[in-house]
C-alpha positions in Angstrom: 150.3 -123.0 -16.0 148.1 -120.3 -14.6 145.6 -120.3 -11.7 143.7 -117.3 -13.2 143.4 -117.9 -17.0 142.7 -121.1 -19.0 142.5 -121.3 -22.8 140.3 -123.8 -24.4 139.3 -125.1 -27.9 135.9 -126.6 -28.9 134.6 -128.7 -31.7 131.0 -129.7 -32.2 129.2 -131.8 -34.8 125.4 -132.2 -35.1 122.9 -133.8 -37.3 119.8 -131.8 -38.2 116.3 -132.8 -39.3 114.0 -130.0 -40.3 110.2 -130.4 -40.7 108.1 -127.4 -41.5 104.3 -127.8 -41.9 101.4 -125.4 -42.5 97.9 -126.0 -43.9 99.1 -126.0 -47.6 102.7 -127.2 -47.6 105.1 -129.6 -45.9 108.9 -129.2 -46.2 111.5 -131.6 -44.9 115.3 -131.7 -45.1 118.2 -132.9 -43.1 121.9 -132.1 -42.8 125.0 -131.6 -40.7 126.6 -128.8 -38.8 130.3 -128.5 -37.8 131.5 -125.9 -35.3 135.0 -125.0 -34.2 136.0 -122.4 -31.7 137.9 -121.5 -28.6 138.2 -119.0 -25.8 139.6 -118.0 -22.4 138.3 -118.7 -18.9 139.3 -116.1 -16.4 138.9 -117.1 -12.7 136.7 -114.7 -10.8 136.2 -116.7 -7.7 136.4 -120.3 -6.3 133.3 -121.4 -8.3 133.0 -118.7 -10.9 134.8 -118.0 -14.2 134.4 -115.4 -16.9 134.0 -117.1 -20.2 135.1 -115.2 -23.4 135.1 -117.1 -26.6 134.0 -117.5 -30.3 132.9 -120.2 -32.5 132.3 -120.6 -36.3 129.8 -123.0 -37.7 128.8 -124.2 -41.1 125.6 -126.0 -41.9 124.8 -128.1 -45.1 121.3 -129.4 -45.7 120.9 -132.1 -48.2 117.9 -132.5 -50.5 114.8 -130.6 -49.7 111.4 -132.2 -50.2 108.3 -130.0 -50.6 104.8 -131.5 -50.6 101.8 -129.5 -51.7 99.0 -130.7 -49.5 96.3 -129.3 -51.8 97.1 -131.5 -54.8 99.6 -134.0 -53.4 102.5 -133.1 -55.7 106.0 -133.4 -54.4 109.1 -131.5 -55.6 112.8 -131.9 -54.5 115.7 -129.4 -54.6 118.8 -128.3 -52.8 118.3 -127.8 -49.1 120.8 -124.9 -48.8 123.8 -124.0 -46.7 124.7 -121.4 -44.1 127.4 -120.2 -41.8 127.6 -118.3 -38.5 129.9 -116.7 -36.1 129.1 -116.6 -32.4 131.0 -114.3 -30.0 130.2 -114.6 -26.3 131.0 -113.3 -23.0 129.4 -114.8 -19.9 129.8 -116.3 -16.4 130.4 -120.0 -15.8 129.2 -121.0 -12.4 130.3 -124.3 -10.6 127.8 -126.0 -8.4 
């Protein structure tokens, strides 16, 4: 119940498809990312807020397929996983 500060939470899901190609190889994989986070909006003016927040994301790629273009062979393996933390401070402008 404040006119100057507003807390928020966020949740994002995304599907990823990765294709990498060079003259010798092609690699493809797909996966999912989930992010959770939150922050505070501080009112600076009638149409401007200071946004401070953070989010944590985890990505899981499924099977990776590697194709050697020189001989046509294909191999598969685990695509890999990764995580990241994003901390941000910025201005949110209303138009």
